[in-house]
LOBAVO-415451 format. One record per residue (C-alpha): residue in one letter; z negated, x negated, y. Coordinates in nm, 3 decimals. Example, Ala and Ser with C-alpha at 12.3 -4.5 7.8 and 13.67 -1.06 7.14 Angstrom:
! residues 2
> a, -0.780, -1.230, -0.450
> s, -0.714, -1.367, -0.106
***
This chain:
! residues 230
> m, 0.681, -0.689, -1.006
> r, 0.988, -0.561, -1.186
> f, 1.032, -0.190, -1.243
> d, 1.015, -0.112, -1.613
> c, 1.343, 0.082, -1.615
> e, 1.650, 0.151, -1.406
> l, 1.572, 0.386, -1.118
> i, 1.768, 0.708, -1.077
> e, 1.924, 0.813, -0.747
> a, 1.863, 1.155, -0.591
> r, 1.861, 1.326, -0.252
> f, 1.536, 1.431, -0.089
> i, 1.501, 1.803, -0.010
> r, 1.142, 1.868, 0.101
> r, 0.777, 1.791, 0.035
> l, 0.596, 2.067, -0.153
> n, 0.242, 1.931, -0.117
> r, 0.065, 1.594, -0.108
> f, 0.169, 1.509, -0.463
> a, 0.502, 1.683, -0.520
> a, 0.847, 1.706, -0.366
> l, 1.183, 1.862, -0.439
> v, 1.492, 1.646, -0.481
> d, 1.856, 1.716, -0.556
> m, 1.976, 1.551, -0.877
> d, 2.345, 1.617, -0.933
> g, 2.318, 1.964, -0.781
> d, 1.991, 2.061, -0.954
> e, 1.661, 2.100, -0.769
> v, 1.398, 1.892, -0.948
> m, 1.028, 1.861, -0.870
> v, 0.903, 1.501, -0.866
> h, 0.563, 1.336, -0.832
> v, 0.475, 1.166, -0.502
> a, 0.205, 0.903, -0.556
> n, 0.106, 0.886, -0.192
> t, -0.115, 1.118, 0.014
> g, 0.023, 0.989, 0.345
> r, 0.243, 1.218, 0.551
> m, 0.549, 0.986, 0.548
> r, 0.740, 1.226, 0.774
> e, 0.954, 0.946, 0.910
> l, 1.057, 0.844, 0.556
> l, 1.093, 1.167, 0.363
> t, 1.364, 1.344, 0.558
> p, 1.611, 1.597, 0.410
> g, 1.924, 1.440, 0.264
> r, 1.785, 1.089, 0.245
> t, 1.855, 0.893, -0.074
> v, 1.547, 0.836, -0.291
> l, 1.505, 0.646, -0.617
> l, 1.311, 0.789, -0.907
> r, 1.147, 0.647, -1.217
> p, 1.129, 0.860, -1.534
> a, 0.770, 0.949, -1.619
> a, 0.613, 0.758, -1.905
> k, 0.457, 1.078, -2.045
> p, 0.724, 1.336, -2.137
> e, 0.467, 1.619, -2.144
> r, 0.390, 1.576, -1.774
> k, 0.465, 1.861, -1.533
> t, 0.694, 1.636, -1.327
> a, 0.945, 1.426, -1.518
> f, 0.997, 1.168, -1.242
> d, 0.800, 0.958, -0.992
> l, 0.942, 0.906, -0.645
> m, 0.941, 0.526, -0.608
> l, 1.173, 0.415, -0.328
> v, 1.335, 0.555, -0.015
> d, 1.669, 0.414, 0.097
> l, 1.650, 0.374, 0.476
> g, 2.011, 0.256, 0.497
> f, 1.914, -0.090, 0.623
> a, 1.627, -0.148, 0.377
> l, 1.436, 0.002, 0.086
> c, 1.078, 0.124, 0.121
> s, 0.836, 0.177, -0.166
> t, 0.626, 0.494, -0.139
> d, 0.399, 0.440, -0.441
> s, 0.047, 0.377, -0.308
> r, -0.069, 0.270, -0.656
> l, 0.126, -0.056, -0.634
> p, -0.055, -0.268, -0.371
> p, -0.350, -0.377, -0.591
> r, -0.106, -0.492, -0.859
> l, 0.118, -0.663, -0.604
> v, -0.171, -0.853, -0.446
> e, -0.315, -0.949, -0.783
> q, 0.022, -1.082, -0.900
> a, 0.075, -1.275, -0.577
> f, -0.274, -1.423, -0.612
> l, -0.210, -1.527, -0.971
> d, 0.120, -1.684, -0.864
> g, -0.056, -1.878, -0.589
> r, 0.135, -1.703, -0.310
> v, -0.166, -1.587, -0.105
> e, -0.291, -1.902, 0.062
> q, -0.600, -1.728, 0.202
> f, -0.732, -1.687, -0.153
> a, -0.662, -2.039, -0.278
> g, -0.952, -2.178, -0.478
> y, -1.046, -1.862, -0.663
> q, -0.987, -1.874, -1.038
> e, -1.025, -1.514, -1.153
> a, -0.933, -1.165, -1.037
> r, -1.090, -0.840, -1.158
> r, -0.962, -0.493, -1.076
> e, -1.162, -0.187, -0.969
> v, -1.502, -0.343, -0.897
> t, -1.788, -0.141, -0.747
> f, -2.003, -0.270, -0.463
> e, -2.259, -0.041, -0.302
> e, -2.090, 0.298, -0.253
> s, -1.728, 0.182, -0.278
> r, -1.492, 0.077, -0.556
> f, -1.276, -0.209, -0.434
> d, -0.930, -0.289, -0.568
> l, -1.000, -0.655, -0.646
> m, -1.283, -0.901, -0.682
> l, -1.185, -1.268, -0.674
> s, -1.433, -1.519, -0.810
> s, -1.491, -1.892, -0.844
> d, -1.786, -2.125, -0.878
> e, -1.821, -2.108, -0.500
> g, -1.864, -1.730, -0.485
> i, -1.673, -1.403, -0.475
> c, -1.444, -1.218, -0.240
> y, -1.405, -0.841, -0.240
> v, -1.054, -0.722, -0.149
> e, -0.951, -0.370, -0.056
> t, -0.576, -0.313, -0.035
> k, -0.400, -0.049, 0.172
> s, -0.046, 0.076, 0.130
> v, 0.160, 0.076, 0.450
> n, 0.495, 0.257, 0.479
> l, 0.533, 0.330, 0.849
> v, 0.718, 0.077, 1.067
> e, 0.813, 0.137, 1.432
> n, 1.003, -0.124, 1.633
> r, 0.927, -0.378, 1.358
> v, 0.551, -0.312, 1.386
> a, 0.381, -0.182, 1.071
> l, 0.125, 0.091, 1.139
> f, -0.163, 0.225, 0.928
> p, -0.263, 0.496, 0.867
> d, -0.015, 0.774, 0.938
> a, -0.292, 1.036, 0.905
> p, -0.673, 1.028, 0.941
> t, -0.841, 0.843, 0.654
> e, -1.213, 0.892, 0.609
> r, -1.190, 0.700, 0.281
> g, -1.036, 0.404, 0.461
> r, -1.318, 0.396, 0.716
> k, -1.574, 0.411, 0.436
> h, -1.416, 0.112, 0.263
> l, -1.433, -0.090, 0.584
> g, -1.802, -0.010, 0.621
> t, -1.872, -0.129, 0.269
> l, -1.673, -0.449, 0.325
> v, -1.906, -0.518, 0.620
> k, -2.204, -0.474, 0.387
> a, -2.049, -0.719, 0.141
> v, -2.024, -0.981, 0.417
> a, -2.385, -0.913, 0.518
> a, -2.484, -0.975, 0.155
> g, -2.328, -1.322, 0.169
> h, -1.985, -1.254, 0.014
> r, -1.633, -1.287, 0.148
> a, -1.454, -0.958, 0.207
> a, -1.099, -0.876, 0.307
> a, -0.890, -0.575, 0.407
> f, -0.538, -0.648, 0.284
> f, -0.253, -0.434, 0.421
> v, 0.058, -0.432, 0.203
> i, 0.367, -0.322, 0.396
> q, 0.592, -0.193, 0.118
> r, 0.912, -0.283, 0.303
> q, 1.043, -0.601, 0.460
> d, 1.138, -0.500, 0.815
> a, 0.796, -0.555, 0.977
> d, 0.713, -0.862, 1.186
> s, 0.355, -0.765, 1.271
> f, 0.084, -0.512, 1.183
> r, -0.158, -0.304, 1.386
> p, -0.382, -0.004, 1.316
> h, -0.212, 0.317, 1.428
> p, -0.350, 0.389, 1.776
> t, -0.305, 0.767, 1.765
> a, -0.298, 0.874, 1.400
> d, -0.660, 0.766, 1.346
> p, -0.828, 0.598, 1.645
> a, -1.158, 0.590, 1.454
> f, -1.000, 0.377, 1.181
> a, -0.859, 0.138, 1.441
> e, -1.204, 0.099, 1.594
> a, -1.362, 0.056, 1.249
> l, -1.113, -0.219, 1.164
> r, -1.187, -0.406, 1.486
> d, -1.561, -0.371, 1.420
> a, -1.520, -0.489, 1.060
> r, -1.338, -0.804, 1.168
> a, -1.604, -0.869, 1.433
> h, -1.860, -0.859, 1.151
> g, -1.673, -1.113, 0.937
> v, -1.434, -0.901, 0.733
> e, -1.101, -1.081, 0.702
> v, -0.788, -0.880, 0.779
> y, -0.449, -0.974, 0.635
> a, -0.107, -0.811, 0.634
> y, 0.191, -0.902, 0.417
> n, 0.530, -0.739, 0.394
> c, 0.728, -0.702, 0.071
> r, 1.072, -0.778, -0.060
> v, 1.202, -0.457, -0.215
> t, 1.513, -0.412, -0.432
> r, 1.619, -0.146, -0.680
> r, 1.488, -0.370, -0.959
> e, 1.163, -0.511, -0.822
> i, 0.907, -0.534, -0.545
> a, 0.698, -0.837, -0.452
> i, 0.470, -0.965, -0.177
> q, 0.692, -1.162, 0.059
> r, 0.522, -1.316, 0.362
> s, 0.216, -1.298, 0.584
> i, 0.265, -1.131, 0.922
> p, 0.040, -1.132, 1.230
> v, -0.238, -0.874, 1.264
> m, -0.283, -0.729, 1.613
> l, -0.610, -0.545, 1.666
> e, -0.636, -0.543, 2.045
***
């Protein structure tokens, strides 16, 4: 997925709340939108270079979206809205072998009490897919979440119900950087989510993790990496 414009460089100052941060743009303090409710303390550190996209709506309170963080050795996307689009595009391009055979993808489909990011369908049946945005990597291991996520646990429970109803269901973790060689649920940030993910897989929910190739011009699903749940 190519960014729709050239990103603008700035320096991170501090997080104001879950959805806003201050950055330094040529000596001016500017408030920008952060489309990610995760803590991202390891990413958003004072003085770090960040890349911004001008907002599509000029009347918005914040004129820029914080899109990328320059880690020095790699770029990391912070926009948690991107994973459903990235997975859908990779599926349409035939780059997710686990979903080969499905012909159609629909976004934002409700099953039971949850709204899932994707529903893949074919004559053989359907597969519900819930994507999760992953930004935290330690020692080349991607970790999710970086804070407790009741919503994430709820989604896993509903995926289990989808399997019980005779459908395929998958939790798909999108690591929005390329320096991860494996994925595991964060053992201390949310132990309940880690247990829920293990339980979901035991009940037939498929669990996948892919990292991404990230440049200043585009981001795309890159390769499948091992999932470690034990």
